[in-house]
N, C-alpha and C positions, 0 to 999 in steps of 0.2 A: 372275121378269123378266129380258131375258139384263140384265149388265155386259160391265161391261170392267175387269177388276180386278189390284193387284198383286199377289201370294199371297209374291213373295220378287225383293229385287232384283237384277242384271246390269248390273255394269259394263259387260265386255265387251261383249256384244250385248244393249240393255234392250228390241228390240224384241220381246226372243223372254218376255221379261216380263210383257210382255201380253196377258192370260190371259181369254179366253172361257167366263168365270163362269155359270150360270144359279143369282142367292139366291130366296127369298122377296123383295115387294112390304115394304115398311121401315115399322114401326110407330111410329109419333112420341110426342114425349116428349109429356110438356102443352108446349103454348106451341110450341111441332112444327104442321109444318103437310105435308101432302104435295103435287107437283105431278109430274100426268103429261107429263113431257117430249118435246118434240116436234123441237126441236134443243140437239144441245149442241155444241162448240168446243175442241181440243187447245189446250194452248197449252204454250210451252217450261217451265212449272213440271211439268206432267205427266211428258216425256220424263226433267227428273231425275230425277221421284219413279221409276223407268223403275231408272233408272244408281243409289238408293240414294245421294242429293244429300241431307239433311236429313231421310230418314224416320228415323225411330225404329222398332227391332220392334216393338216394343212393341202399333203402331197397326192389326200386319198380320193377316189379309189386310185389305186394302179395294178400294171401289171409287174408281176412279181420274175424274178431272172436275174443276174448279174454275166453270167458265163454261154457264149452262144459261139457257133458256123453255123458258113450259109453262103448262097448266091448274091451276090453283090447285084444291083441293075444288067451288067455289060457281062454276065454271064461267069464275073470267076470266083474262085470260088475261096474264102476268106476266111478267119478267125475274127471274133465280135474284140477290140481291148477295153475292158469295159470301165475305165474311170472315166466320167467326162469330168476334164475338170480343162486348165489354161497354162502350161508349161510358164508361160513367160510370169504368170501371175504367182507360181511357186518359185521364182529365182533358176528355171531351166529342170524342176522336176514337177510332174505334176499332179504327185502324193503331197505333195508342202502347196498346195494352192489351196487358201481356205475358203473357199468356196468348193472347191471339193466334191462330185457324187458317184455312188456305183449307179449303174444304170436299176431299177426297182424302185432310187431311192430319190418315189417324188419324179422319174423322168422310170414309163415304160419300158421295162427289161422284155429279159429273151424267153418266157415260157408265154409260148406265140406260134404264131406261124410267119409273121414277120416281126421286126423289128428294124425305128430308126437309129439313128448315131452318124456323129460328125466321121464325113470320109475320110478325118487323119487317121478313124478310128481302128479300121480296117488294117490285116495283115494275113498276105499268100497266107495258104493252107500248101503246105509242100503236098504235091502229087502222094505220095507212098505214108501220107497219113490220112489214118482214119476219122470220120466225122462223130461218133466218140471220142479220142483224141481229141482232138481238134475241137469238143467243144469244152474240154474237164481241165482247158492247161491256162482259165483267166484270173482268175482270184488264187482258190488251194496252190496249184503249181509256182504262176508267180511270187508270191507270199515267198513261197519257197526258195524259188530264185533267188531272189529277194535277201531271205537269211543268213542261206549259206553263202551267196557269192559276193557280195555287197558292204552285207553287214557285218558277219565272220568272219570274210575276207580268206577263206576254209582254203586248204593248199593241198595236192595233193600227200599222202600219206599222214596227213592226219588225224584226231578219233575225235569223234561227233560223238553224243549221246540226243537221241531224238523223244523225248518225252511224250507218249502214245506208241498205237499202229494202225491206229488201222478209216483212222479219220483223212481227209484228203487232204491237206497239208502239211500231219507225218506218213504217207506214201508220198508222197511228194519227195519229202525231206530223201530218207531213204531212199528212190528210187533212179533219183540227181545224185546222192552221195556218192555212189557204188557207180556212177559213170566216172562221177571226176574225179575219183581213186581214192576216195576218203575212206578209213576203218571206222564202220558204222555200229552204234550201238545200240540198243530200242528201251526203254523199260513203260511195262503197261502191269496195272491187276488183271492182265483178260487175258487169260493161258492161252486160247483160243486163238485168238489174235497175235500173238509175241510166238506162237508156231511161225503163223502165217504169212507173220514179218519174216523168216528166216529163212521159212522153205520156200517160200511163191516172190520175196521180195530181193532177196539177197543179203539180208544183213547179213551181217557176222556171227552178233547174241544179240538176246534180249532178257532182259531180268524183268521182276517185279517189279513195284510202285517203288518199292525206297528197300527193295534191294541193295546190299552192297559190289561192288562193283570192283573188279579188277584190278582196276590199275585210277588214276585220274585222265575223261577226256581234255582237249585242247575247246574246245565249245560245245554247251548245251545248245540246244533246237528247241524252246519252254513256249506253248503253247498250249498248255493246261491249266496254269496260272495259283491257284490257294495252295490245289492238292498234290502239288510238283515242287513248290518253292523247294521247298528244307533238300529238300531230295537233287533239286539244282545245284546246289549252293552245296550239295559234300561232294556233289561229283566234276567239279571243276577246277581242273588244278592250278594253282600259285599264276597271276597272270595270264588267264587263258577268259573265253568269250561268253556270258550267256542271251544267246538274243533272246529276244521275244515277239512275238510277232500274236500274240490271242489269251485268251482265262476263261477256258470253259467252265474250268469248272469254279473262279470266283475269283476278283481284281482283291483281297485284298490279305497279305501274308505277311508273316516277320524280313524283313527285309535282310534283316542282320545287317545290319552295317560294318556292323566291328568285323564280320570274315570278309563283307568287299576290300575295304582296304587295307585289313591286315595284309589280305591276300594279293591287291590290287589286279581284283574282277575287274573285267568291264560287262556293263549289262547298256543291251544296246535295243533301241528298239526300230521292229520294223513294221511297214503295212501298203502291201500289194506291192506295186512298183510302177518305171515307169515304161514310154508306150517302146522305146531304146530296147529297156528290161526283156519286155515282152516278145519284142523280136529275135532275140540274142536266143529266149527260155524257146521258141520254136525252133526254130534254129539246130541250136544245142539238141532237142525229144529228136530230130530230123536225121543229124548225123551221129545219134550212138544207140539209133533207134531203141527208142525208149517211149512208154508211154502211158500214160494211169492205170491205173489198175480199175476197169468196171463192175461194181458190185452186180448193177442189173439196169438195165433196159426197159425203160414201162414205153408206152402210149401220152403223149397229152393229158387225153382223157384222165389217163388216172393216175396222175403225179402227188395228191395226197397221197396216194396208199404209199410213192417211194419218201411225201415227207413225215409221213407215219411213220417208219424203220427207221429213218435218221430220226428221232426223237426218242426212239427209244433203244437208242443208243446200239441200231443192230446192224451198220453199216461197214463193211469194210474195203475202201476205195469209194469210187461215184456214184453215185446215181445219173442217169442219164434220163430223158424225154424227149421223145420219136414228132417231130417239132409236123413235120411232111404232113399238109392235111388230108388226113383217111380217103 
């Protein structure tokens, strides 16, 4: 079968590290099942892996990709929950298992025609959900769901600021927030993406990355990091929340601790979500008839082109790969 695999990272030219490799279909271990993939989607995690970030050399070679959807051996249409972990070791939460991994972290992932996963990692696909949408919910949308509803505990009528406008998590936050009855503002340094966030995703307003807001918000959704941290701190109301799930512009910033304690701001970290949260996310999207913005669908053989576009920050929404055999 065709795969997009990582043999050796390349920090200077990560796109070149994404290799088209023919491999035998996986032979699942006990308790695992093969899924014939229909679609898989690209995440920043894949680009970071190609750069060597967080990659243990003992994991290589490995098939890339954390998110996907396909058909199980019984013919059921399913989504793949991408966290490989034991909830018992995490006190009931897979994300707290010290040994947790995502698919592609030393476990062959979804940029393939077939992937093997634990049977309990499969979630039924709603009949009306497209393959592209189903393949795009596992990482970015699950992270956004946890940020909004578990970490921030946002409720209808509250106002949130989303830092960034075009990435997978940002677009998910905007769409989920609108569906949940929140007022959603967006901050980005890209004027075109700001305009699309309002016109296509329904954000109520969009501002420059350092722009002054009309008022402070109840919660800030932070995935950018160093470049936006000061703006996030200025934008949240006293007693408000800042939820952090990433730092694409860098992890180091002035924490402004005096502002944190004087204004009693809660800073909350969020990483992925549980299988239960994933199932709730799928149900939420089906009930509210919302789905991820799809930037482009490419054949699996053309995956490096999509990876290159992500590396150039040209995407708005998800890049999806068609994994059906040619």
